[in-house]
N, C-alpha and C positions, 0 to 999 in steps of 0.2 A: 504493500500500500504506500510505502514511502518513496516510491521512485518518481523522479521528475520526468523522465523520458516518456512515460505513458500517461501523464496526468490529463492530457486533452484527448486521448484517443478513445474510441468506442470500446476497446478491450478493457481499459481501466474502469470505465463506467459500467460495463457489463459485469465485471468482477465485483464492483462495489454494490450493485443492485442484488446480485446473487448473495453476497455476504449479508446485506441488510435483510434479505428474506430469511436467511438462516438464523440471523439474530432474532428476528420476530418469531420464527418457529420455535426457537429454543427458549424464549422467554414467555411467549403468549400461551395461555391455556384455553382461552375462549375465542370465538370467532372475531368479533369486531375489535377486541383488545389488541389484536395483532397489527392493525393498521397504524396506530400511533407508534408502535415499536418499529415498524418498517420505516416510517418517516424519520424516527430518531436515528436509526441505523444509516439511512441515506444522508441525513444532515451530518452525522459524525464522519461519514466518508468524505463529504464535501469539505468539512473542516480540515481533515487530514490533507486533502488535495490542495486547499488554499494556503494552509500554514506550513505544510511539510513537517508537521510535528504531531505526535500522538496525544500530548497532554490536553489540548483543547477539546478533543473528542472524549477523553476520559472525564474531564470536568463537566462536559455536557451530560454524560451518563450519570455522574454523581448528582448533579442538579435535578435531573429528571427523576431519579430515585428518591431524592429528598422531598421533592414536591409531592409525589404520589404517596410516599410514606406519611408525610405530615398531614395531607388531606384525609387519608384513611384514619389516622390517629384522632384528628379533630372530629371526624364523622362519628367514630365510635365513642368518643368522649361526650359529645353533645347529644347524639341521638341514640346511643346505646346499642349500636348495631354490632 
């Protein structure tokens, strides 16, 4: 993923979309919940392409996890779910 030579080619984007799909399949358990995960994987691949670094995509993943964990915690605290 960190190669500059393929950053604009269809091969790089094909690999990125396949990896985003695998990311969504490995994390998603239900139908529509896989769509935001696919978008997250695609955005993470785009960040790797633009910055040529892995840390921005790792930070995006951490922020995504924090957001959904905190909303789930607030939901269970206030509504008892």
